[in-house]
C-alpha positions in Angstrom: 0.0 0.0 0.0 1.3 3.4 -0.9 1.6 6.0 1.8 0.9 3.7 4.7 3.7 3.7 7.3 5.3 0.3 7.6 3.9 -1.0 4.3 5.3 1.0 1.5 9.1 0.6 1.4 9.6 2.4 -1.9 11.6 5.5 -2.6 10.0 8.9 -2.5 9.9 9.2 -6.3 8.1 5.9 -6.8 5.7 6.6 -3.9 4.8 10.0 -5.5 4.3 8.2 -8.9 2.3 5.4 -7.1 4.2 2.7 -8.9 6.1 -0.3 -7.6 9.7 0.4 -6.5 12.6 -1.9 -7.2 14.1 -1.0 -3.8 17.6 -0.9 -5.2 20.0 1.4 -3.3 21.2 4.1 -3.6 18.9 4.6 -6.6 16.1 2.3 -7.6 15.9 0.7 -11.1 12.6 2.4 -11.9 14.1 5.9 -11.5 17.2 5.0 -13.5 15.1 3.5 -16.3 12.8 6.5 -16.5 15.7 8.9 -16.2 14.2 10.5 -13.0 16.0 11.7 -9.8 15.6 9.1 -7.0 14.8 11.0 -3.9 15.8 8.2 -1.5 14.0 6.2 1.1 14.0 8.5 4.1 10.6 9.6 5.4 9.9 13.2 6.2 8.7 13.1 9.8 8.5 15.7 12.4 9.3 15.3 16.1 6.6 17.0 18.3 7.7 17.5 22.0 4.5 16.5 23.7 3.1 13.5 25.5 0.4 11.4 23.9 -1.8 8.7 25.6 -2.7 5.3 24.2 -4.8 2.9 26.1 -5.8 0.3 23.5 -4.2 -3.1 23.5 -2.6 -2.8 20.1 0.8 -3.1 18.6 3.1 -0.5 20.2 6.5 0.7 19.0 9.2 -0.5 21.4 12.5 1.0 22.2 15.8 -0.8 22.7 15.0 -0.6 26.4 12.4 -3.4 25.7 9.8 -2.2 28.2 6.8 0.0 28.2 7.0 3.3 30.1 4.2 3.7 32.4 3.1 6.9 34.2 2.6 4.9 37.3 6.4 4.3 37.5 8.0 6.0 40.5 9.6 9.3 39.9 13.3 9.2 40.9 15.0 11.9 42.7 17.8 13.9 41.0 21.0 11.7 40.8 19.1 8.4 41.5 19.2 5.9 38.6 16.0 4.4 37.5 15.5 0.6 37.9 17.5 -1.6 35.5 15.7 -3.1 32.6 14.9 -6.7 32.0 17.1 -9.4 30.4 15.3 -8.8 27.2 16.3 -5.2 27.4 20.0 -6.1 27.7 19.8 -8.4 24.7 18.2 -5.6 22.7 20.9 -3.2 23.7 23.7 -5.6 22.9 22.3 -6.5 19.5 21.2 -3.0 18.6 18.1 -4.4 16.9 14.5 -4.4 17.9 11.8 -6.9 17.0 10.7 -7.3 13.4 9.3 -4.1 12.0 10.0 -2.5 15.4 6.7 -3.8 17.0 5.8 -6.1 19.8 2.5 -7.0 21.2 1.4 -5.6 24.6 0.6 -8.5 26.9 -2.0 -7.9 29.6 -1.7 -4.2 29.6 -3.1 -2.7 32.8 -6.0 -0.4 32.2 -4.4 2.4 34.1 -1.2 2.3 32.1 -0.5 5.4 30.1 2.0 4.9 27.3 4.3 7.5 25.8 5.1 6.6 22.2 7.7 9.3 22.0 9.7 7.7 24.8 9.0 4.2 23.6 10.5 5.0 20.2 13.3 7.3 21.4 16.0 4.7 20.9 15.1 4.0 17.3 17.5 5.7 14.9 14.7 7.6 13.1 13.3 9.0 16.3 16.7 9.9 17.6 17.4 11.8 14.4 14.2 13.7 14.8 15.0 14.4 18.4 18.3 15.8 17.3 16.7 17.9 14.6 14.2 19.3 17.1 17.0 20.1 19.5 19.0 21.9 16.9 16.0 23.8 15.6 15.0 24.9 19.1 18.3 25.4 20.8 20.9 26.3 18.1 20.9 29.7 16.4 19.8 30.0 12.8 22.2 31.4 10.3 20.6 34.9 10.6 21.4 35.0 14.3 25.1 34.0 13.8 25.7 35.9 10.6 25.8 32.8 8.3 28.1 30.8 10.7 27.4 27.1 10.5 30.5 25.6 12.1 33.1 26.2 14.8 35.4 27.5 12.1 33.0 30.4 11.5 32.2 30.9 15.1 29.1 28.6 15.2 28.5 26.0 17.9 30.3 22.6 17.5 26.9 20.8 17.9 26.2 21.7 14.3 28.9 19.3 13.3 26.5 16.5 14.3 24.6 17.1 11.0 27.7 16.3 9.0 28.7 13.1 10.9 27.5 9.8 9.7 26.3 8.4 13.0 27.2 4.7 12.8 28.1 4.1 16.5 25.7 3.5 19.3 28.0 5.7 21.6 27.4 8.8 19.6 23.8 8.1 18.9 23.0 7.6 22.5 25.1 10.6 23.6 23.3 12.9 21.1 19.9 11.7 22.2 20.8 12.2 25.9 21.6 15.9 25.3 18.5 16.4 23.1 16.2 14.7 25.6 17.6 16.7 28.5 17.3 20.1 26.9 13.9 19.4 25.3 12.6 17.9 28.5 13.6 20.9 30.5 12.1 23.3 28.0 8.8 21.3 27.9 8.8 20.5 31.7 8.6 16.9 30.6 10.2 14.9 33.5 9.7 11.6 31.6 12.0 12.9 28.9 14.5 14.0 31.4 14.6 10.6 33.0 15.0 9.0 29.6 18.0 11.3 29.0 19.7 9.8 32.0 19.2 6.3 30.7 20.5 7.4 27.3 23.5 9.0 29.1 24.4 5.7 30.8 24.0 3.8 27.6 26.3 6.4 25.9 28.9 5.9 28.7 28.8 2.1 28.3 29.0 2.2 24.6 31.8 4.7 24.7 33.9 2.5 26.9 33.3 -0.4 24.5 34.4 1.8 21.6 37.6 2.9 23.4 38.5 -0.8 23.8 38.1 -1.3 20.1 41.3 -0.3 18.2 39.3 0.1 15.0 36.9 2.6 16.6 38.7 4.5 19.3 40.3 7.1 17.0 37.2 7.8 14.9 35.8 11.3 14.9 32.5 9.9 16.1 34.0 8.7 19.3 35.6 12.2 19.9 32.2 13.7 19.2 30.6 11.3 21.7 33.0 12.4 24.4 32.0 16.0 23.7 28.3 15.2 24.0 28.7 13.3 27.2 30.7 16.1 28.8 28.0 18.6 27.7 25.4 16.4 29.4 27.3 16.7 32.7 27.3 20.4 32.3 23.5 20.4 31.8 22.3 17.8 34.3 25.1 17.0 36.7 23.6 13.6 37.6 26.3 13.1 40.2 25.6 16.5 41.9 29.2 17.6 41.6 31.9 18.8 39.1 34.2 15.8 39.3 32.4 13.8 36.6 32.6 16.7 34.2 36.3 17.2 35.0 37.0 13.5 34.4 35.2 13.8 31.1 37.4 16.7 30.1 40.6 14.9 31.1 39.5 11.8 29.2 38.8 14.0 26.1 42.2 15.5 26.3 43.9 12.1 26.6 42.0 10.9 23.5 43.0 14.0 21.6 46.6 13.5 22.6 46.4 9.8 21.6 44.9 10.6 18.2 47.8 12.9 17.4 48.0 16.4 15.8 47.6 15.1 12.3 44.0 14.0 12.9 43.1 17.5 13.9 44.5 19.5 11.0 41.5 19.5 8.8 37.9 18.4 8.3 35.6 17.4 11.2 38.5 16.4 13.3 39.8 20.0 13.3 36.3 21.3 14.1 35.9 19.0 17.0 39.3 19.9 18.2 38.3 23.6 18.4 35.3 22.7 20.6 37.4 20.5 22.9 40.3 22.9 23.1 38.4 25.5 25.0 37.2 23.0 27.5 40.8 21.7 28.0 42.2 25.1 28.5 39.5 26.1 31.0 40.1 22.9 32.9 43.9 23.7 33.1 43.0 27.1 34.5 40.8 25.5 37.2 43.4 22.9 38.1 46.3 25.2 37.8 48.1 22.6 35.7 49.4 23.4 32.2 48.5 20.7 29.6 49.9 19.6 26.3 47.7 22.2 24.6 50.1 24.9 25.7 53.0 23.3 23.9 54.2 24.8 20.6 53.2 21.6 18.7 49.6 21.9 19.7 49.6 25.7 19.5 50.7 25.7 15.8 50.3 22.4 13.9 46.5 22.1 14.0 46.3 25.3 11.9 48.8 24.2 9.3 46.1 24.2 6.6 44.0 27.2 7.7 44.7 30.4 9.6 43.6 30.9 13.2 40.4 32.8 13.9 40.5 35.7 16.3 38.9 33.4 18.9 41.7 30.9 18.5 44.3 33.6 19.2 42.2 34.6 22.2 42.4 31.0 23.5 46.1 31.1 22.9 46.3 33.9 25.4 44.4 31.8 28.0 46.9 28.9 27.4 49.5 31.0 29.2 47.3 31.4 32.4 47.7 27.9 34.0 51.5 28.2 34.3 51.3 31.7 35.7 48.7 30.6 38.2 50.6 27.5 39.2 53.8 29.4 40.1 51.7 32.2 41.7 50.2 29.6 44.1 53.8 28.7 45.2 55.1 32.2 45.5 55.2 32.1 49.3 57.7 29.3 49.1 60.1 31.3 46.9 63.0 33.4 48.1 62.6 37.2 47.7 64.8 37.2 44.6 62.9 34.2 43.1 59.6 36.0 43.9 60.8 39.1 42.1 61.9 37.1 39.1 58.4 35.5 38.9 56.6 38.8 39.2 58.7 40.5 36.5 58.6 37.5 34.2 54.8 37.3 34.6 54.4 41.0 33.9 56.4 40.6 30.7 54.1 37.8 29.6 51.0 39.8 30.4 52.2 42.7 28.3 52.6 40.3 25.3 49.2 38.8 25.9 47.6 42.3 26.2 49.1 43.3 22.8 47.7 40.1 21.3 44.3 40.9 22.7 44.4 44.4 21.2 45.0 42.7 17.8 42.1 40.3 18.4 39.8 43.3 19.0 40.9 45.0 15.8 40.1 41.8 13.9 36.7 41.7 15.5 36.1 45.3 14.4 36.9 44.3 10.8 34.8 41.1 10.9 31.7 42.4 12.6 29.4 45.3 11.5 29.9 48.6 13.2 28.9 49.5 15.8 29.6 46.2 17.4 27.4 47.1 20.4 25.4 50.0 21.7 23.7 51.0 25.0 20.0 50.5 25.8 18.1 50.8 29.0 18.1 47.6 31.1 14.7 46.0 31.7 15.8 42.8 33.5 15.3 42.9 37.3 18.0 41.6 39.7 17.9 40.7 43.4 21.0 42.8 43.8 19.1 46.0 42.8 18.4 48.4 45.6 15.2 50.6 46.0 17.4 53.5 47.1 20.6 53.0 45.1 18.7 51.8 42.1 19.8 49.2 39.6 23.3 47.9 39.7 23.4 48.1 35.9 20.7 50.5 34.6 22.2 50.3 31.1 22.6 47.1 29.0 24.3 46.4 25.7 22.6 45.4 22.5 24.4 43.6 19.6 23.8 42.9 15.9 23.6 39.2 16.6 24.6 36.6 19.2 28.0 35.7 17.7 29.2 39.3 18.3 28.0 39.2 21.9 29.6 35.9 22.5 32.9 36.9 21.0 33.2 40.3 22.7 32.2 38.8 26.1 35.1 36.3 25.8 37.4 39.1 24.8 36.4 41.4 27.7 36.7 38.6 30.2 40.2 37.5 29.0 41.4 41.1 29.0 40.0 41.6 32.5 42.1 38.6 33.7 45.2 40.3 32.2 44.5 43.6 33.8 43.7 42.0 37.1 47.0 40.2 36.8 48.7 43.6 36.3 46.9 44.8 39.4 48.2 42.0 41.6 51.7 41.7 40.1 52.5 45.5 40.2 51.4 45.6 43.8 53.4 42.4 44.6 56.6 43.8 43.1 56.3 46.9 45.4 56.1 44.7 48.5 59.1 42.4 48.0 61.8 43.3 50.5 65.3 41.9 49.5 68.1 41.6 52.1 71.2 43.7 51.4 73.4 40.6 51.2 71.2 39.2 48.4 70.5 42.4 46.6 73.3 42.3 44.0 74.6 39.6 41.8 78.3 38.6 41.5 78.7 40.8 38.4 77.4 44.0 40.0 77.9 46.8 38.9 79.2 45.5 35.6 75.8 43.7 34.9 74.3 47.2 34.2 76.3 47.1 30.9 74.3 44.2 29.6 70.7 45.2 28.8 69.5 41.6 28.4 66.8 41.7 31.1 68.4 38.7 32.9 69.6 40.7 35.9 67.4 43.1 37.9 69.8 44.1 40.7 70.7 47.4 39.0 67.0 48.4 39.4 67.0 47.8 43.2 67.0 50.8 45.5 67.7 50.8 49.2 64.9 51.7 51.6 65.1 53.3 55.0 64.8 49.9 56.6 68.0 48.8 54.9 66.2 46.4 52.6 66.1 46.8 48.8 63.0 47.1 46.6 62.5 47.2 42.9 62.4 50.7 41.4 58.8 51.0 40.1 59.9 53.7 37.6 61.3 50.9 35.5 57.8 49.3 35.1 55.7 50.3 32.1 52.8 52.5 33.2 49.5 50.8 33.1 47.5 53.9 32.2 43.9 52.9 31.2 44.6 49.3 32.2 44.0 50.4 35.8 40.3 50.8 35.0 39.1 47.2 35.8 35.5 48.4 36.3 35.0 49.2 32.6 35.7 45.5 31.6 33.5 44.2 34.5 30.7 46.4 33.3 31.1 45.4 29.7 30.7 41.7 30.5 27.8 42.2 33.0 25.9 44.6 30.7 26.0 42.0 27.9 24.3 39.3 29.9 20.8 40.7 29.4 21.0 40.5 25.6 22.1 36.9 25.7 19.5 35.8 28.2 16.8 37.4 26.0 18.0 35.6 22.9 15.4 33.9 20.7 17.5 30.8 21.3 17.7 31.1 25.1 19.8 27.9 25.8 22.6 29.0 23.4 22.5 32.5 24.9 22.9 30.9 28.3 25.9 28.9 27.1 27.5 32.0 25.6 27.3 33.8 28.9 28.4 31.2 31.4 32.2 31.0 30.8 33.0 34.8 30.6 30.8 35.7 33.5 32.2 32.9 35.7 35.8 34.0 34.8 35.1 37.6 35.8 33.1 36.6 38.9 35.8 34.3 40.4 38.4 37.1 40.0 36.6 40.3 40.8 35.2 38.9 44.1 38.7 39.2 45.5 39.2 42.8 44.5 37.9 45.5 46.8 35.3 48.0 45.6 33.0 45.6 43.7 30.5 44.5 46.4 27.3 45.4 44.5 28.7 44.1 41.2 29.6 40.8 42.8 26.1 40.4 44.3 24.6 41.1 40.8 26.9 38.4 39.2 25.9 35.9 41.9 22.3 36.5 41.1 22.9 36.2 37.4 24.8 33.0 37.7 21.9 31.5 39.7 19.6 32.5 36.8 21.9 30.7 34.4 21.9 27.7 36.6 18.1 27.6 36.6 18.1 28.1 32.9 19.9 24.8 32.2 23.6 25.0 33.3 23.3 23.1 36.5 27.1 22.6 36.9 27.4 26.3 37.9 26.3 25.2 41.4 29.4 23.1 41.7 32.0 24.7 39.4 31.7 28.3 40.9 31.9 29.6 44.4 28.5 31.3 44.4 27.5 29.2 47.4 30.7 30.2 49.2 30.8 34.0 49.3 33.7 35.7 50.9 
């Protein structure tokens, strides 16, 4: 029968002509014989995020879980795994095939059972593809919102790569479905879909482990994409109610990238996935204060042998320098005064180079984006940090041509804020280092003054009334406008409202989380920002409620100073 689901197996062209199809692939013989274009065998179906009810004892589509979802099943608390499935379920998962035609009879169905056909069919490839399509259409910006960008290379989200991947592994299929079910479940307040996402997540973990044990699969781009998807699920749901699982995912991703080698990330989808993973790896290094292989010259240069770096790539290069500086800074109390002075001066020199790079990045943004890149509007978003007497913390907000501009500039402002805050701490630190008179001069003093190589700083030390020596601050470059930390803090905070009001709210939330977290964790230790810090804490809680649940565990909003 033509047009009846499950009966007509012909290609689209033969179904439209209402003739028998030869079923040859990729093109049927009928189309070739009649010199027509064969439109393929895929059905045009649409995923509708809603719950339907079926109560009749008829054939019901089954998932690879092998059991019917009932509304009478107990609702599990956050982090609690649902009951394991039956032995039939396990066999279905291992084989990857359902019963013939994907149907099975319902035996002695209780009258009170309410079936959810969307969840029952969620593990079938067709339904998973529709779930992904619905997720992308709802949660990922359209071209007009990102100025034609459709890949990480052009500034688009890495999730768009999933359209280009031929999904042949269960690990990637389950991982994608887990993200899609989680986000759509939250948007639709569908707790059944959220529970299903956790099951899909555990399936994805298990299948990923199997793939990593398989030498033929472990280096495939699909496996790397599955790692990215599973780490994103941890960001969204945090099923373990902590950040360690996400950090472990990131570490595992980095080990896999290193094992794959640089050559697999030079071009194509491998390069695009690397761009998405690189930012996660760098941010993890900043959190752990441990430099990674990503900061070596090999991984800073070779992945871009076939194509130039984007401004955002150069911005991430600047962040690669941060872990080493933070690591030594944490140990500064164990250093001698001379070693401490060397660290401060060396770090200041690095920051000046980074600051110059960031100026170049901003110039490239100005060439790439339409002008003006942003403008001021009155803020309409309330905040718990606003005061009835003092008024709003930020009465003015920024508007942007499109979301990509806001996302790029927020990352630029947050990175430059880290640099300027570093100047603030290092310049003050240099002025507080007291060096004993016996250690103030090197063995070549005063002849070392003849060599302007920057290796010796004893000629710049001046004696104090106490008899100790301190570095002469006149030899430090003036900071000038870089002392104005508030301007960068305000720029980041005043951009939040635009992203939160985006027509694709979840992508706007993702765009805000990283830059706002970087600024918040730094500015809270600088005096004079009490109201701004309170506003950022309130904003981060809104982001958490909007779908980024890891904020509760990856930031210190619950541990104010």
